[in-house]
Phi, psi and omega in degrees: 000140180281171179300327181270003180055046179275118180271331186204138172247125176251115183282121180241349181245118188299326183295330179297330183290338184236015176266130183062229179280348182100137184301313181297322179295318179294322177298317180299325181297330183249011173079024178261121175300135181236124174270084184172146188284153175293168185310311184297319181287330181291349175295346175301330174256322186293335180227112179298326181290319176302314182296319181295318178296323176298313180301314182292321181296328183253017174055045178263126185304125180201173177277157177291154183203157177227129176277138184227141180263339183225166178295323179296320177297322179295316179300319180294319180294325179291317176058029178076012181263120182231154357288158177224157180248130177246132181229128170294137188292330186262194179288137182214024178053037177079005186247001185270030182231139177222131171266110188259123183270344184203178183297323182297317180290328175297312183296324179296316181290318179299321179296315182295318188267317187265337179256306180282342178054053180304324183255011182093187180288148179163166179273178183229145178249125172262119191235148174302138180274108178276147184238136178147176175293149177258153174213144180254125178246132178245140174227143169266121187241132175222093184064236183277353185258149179207159174225124178276130181267186179296129179288161181214171170225131177253167183237101190281324189278153186290329190257162177305145178068023181060046176251157176091184185289159176292149175232184173285354179129124181259005178156176181200157172233140182224141175185149173290348178272358178297329180226133181287163184304324180296317179294316180297323178295321179292319178299317179296315184291317188268338187235305186292306182300315177296329178294312180297318177296322178294321177299319178293317181296324180275004177056046181266355173050052185284131172218126180139185176283143177229124181262135175245113174270114188244149170247128180269086184277172178295341179267358182118176181293136176227146183272135177266314183199162171250147165235142185264044185193172176266081193283153174271156007272359181299322180304316181296329179281324184284320188303320179296343180268359183252137176223162182123195182261084184294322181299313179293323178302313180292321180297311181294321177297321178295334178271000180088021183230072183295131183234084182302332182294348179284345183240151172220164188228136176286153178266004182277200183237153178219135182233132180245123176251128178266135171254117183252157184278167177301137178090344181292141009266354181295326180207187174215157180239134181249164175091359178282130183288132181263127179241159173091000182299323181291344180276347180281111185240345184239029180207159173273143176246121175253121177277136179233285179260067179226164171204158176273132181216114180060034179084359180241152173278134177229161179289147181205047180163181183286297175268112193274307185220154170239125178252121189235128178225158182235175178187166178290332178240161178298317182299318179296315180294320180298309183297319181293316181297316181288324178296318180289320180296327181293344180284341184264129184227149167196152183303131178081007182303136177240127177215131175281126181275359181256009178299125181085340179274321178285101192235155177246000000 
């Protein structure tokens, strides 16, 4: 036992997994079980190029891609073919991706990423633009064993109808009804199981939550990216549908003893609405007084970019609050979540009113 009597560390911030020796690696050094992957395995999220090479090596369906060190290499890889997807290779808080429809949007992104270095030094991935509905699949992975959790869909863009720049996520909808059993069986067979087997084959010793960002193309499901965590805002939507002993589940999984029987899942729906601050995602504004929190009675409130100031809650970040409500049907959950979210106000508040309504 450590001096602080820490029984379990659950990694929730991706940068910690790849800073220095890596959080999971440091935990292992002092004998603390960690529900989160070691440094080498965390490259599945930390490096888009590493992840793409992993997918290709293990024959996991995905789009074609080319890694580039310079803007000129990226232009050559694009070759005038649009639309194209550009991804910063490293961590970028969900904002290092651009779907470019023309040369002008490519040049804007290249300037921001390769010249101004908004996200720091790093390479760029030029990727085939996949078309279709998106779905988020989460799995709890412990070595060769895994458990697929409730699927979700997030809404990345700032504007209604999926318009505008990418954000860290403006909301999510979650339900086991998002994908029928036949689709889920195909996703497990073609993507989840080969990924877990590949992690084992590459001796990456993965333990923790693993996110699969998928595009449901006309050719079948294909993976866009991995995240090595239970990321928001999907986490906030999925958690109300999960019951059981999550702490023991994570502890046993961190020890290499995954116990799926510790968890169960509701068959209903859950909708998460994000309230973002003025200027987001390009910037954020702090210090705006938040009102109406006490009026929210039929939803969960998750604080993100907030702080207490003079006895009042004020904004303190880009994505300020998540308001989450559930229901037996999608329509019921959608109406309840938006009605409750509308009770919360602050100057410059941004909220998409189509979260959960835009459905596939």
